[in-house]
N, C-alpha and C positions, 0 to 999 in steps of 0.2 A: 181394771177397765172402768173409766168414768161413765156414769149413767147420765143419759140425756132424755128428757121427757118432752115429746113433740106432739102438738095438736095439728092434725092434717084437716084442712077445710076445703070442701067443694060445695057446689050448689045444693046437692041432696044429702051429702054426708055419707054416701055409700061407695059406689064404684070408683069414681075418680080419686076420692080422698084415700081409699084403700090402696089403689095402685101407687099413688104418690108416697103414702106412708111406707109401703114395702120398699120402694126405691131408696127412700131416705134412710130407713133402717139398715138396709144392706150396705149402703155407702158409709154410714157412720161406723158400722161394725168392721168394715174393711179398713177404717182409719183409727181403730182403737177405742171406740166408744160403744157402750151397750145402750141401745135405744128402746124406749118404751113409747108406743104411739097410740093415739086414739083418733077416730075419724068422726067428724061432726059437720053439720051444715053451719052457715054463718050465725044462725040463731042459737046454736049450741055452744058457742065459744065462751060466753060469759059464765055459763053454768060450770064448764070445765075449769075455767080460770079461778073460780071461787074456791076450789079445793087447795089452791096454792102450790100444787105439785108440778106444774108445767113450766118448762124452760123457754120454749119458743113455739111459734106458729108458722106453718107453711100453708100457703093457700093458693087455690086456683080460681076462687070466686072473690069478689070484693068483700072486705070485712065491714062489719057494721059500726066499728068505732076504732079508737086508738087504744092500745093496750100497753101495759108496763113491761111485757115480755117482747123480745124481738119478733118481728114478722118478716117473712120472706116470700115473695111471689114465686110460685113454683110452676107457672104455666109452661115454662121451658121444658119441663119433664114430659109434658103432653105433646108439644109441637116438635121437640128436638132442636128448636132454635134457642140458643143461649143456655143450653143444658150445662155446659162446662162452667159458665159464669154462675149459674145457680149453685152448683156443687162447691165452687170456690167461696161464694158468700156463706153457704151453709157451714163449711168447715171453719172459716174465719170467725163466724158468729159463735159456734160451739166452743172454740178455743177461748173466747172471752167469758164464758159462763163460769 
């Protein structure tokens, strides 16, 4: 099982990012990937990326910059709108890692 390391970002770095991280982790595991997640607010992204261990970012809040890892807007997981499109993009992105 390939490991994927995901940063989940929301405004406060707590409730919403935890919910998104859980859904992402479950989805990836159903599709043959082992996911490790961390939840942060937008200000915490740089610090996490400095470790060099993260593969992608999913976010419900605007990010503070451009990053060298792929970023995917995950608002659809909250609203239920375009949720399938999010999962399609997530799986396509993970396959390229």
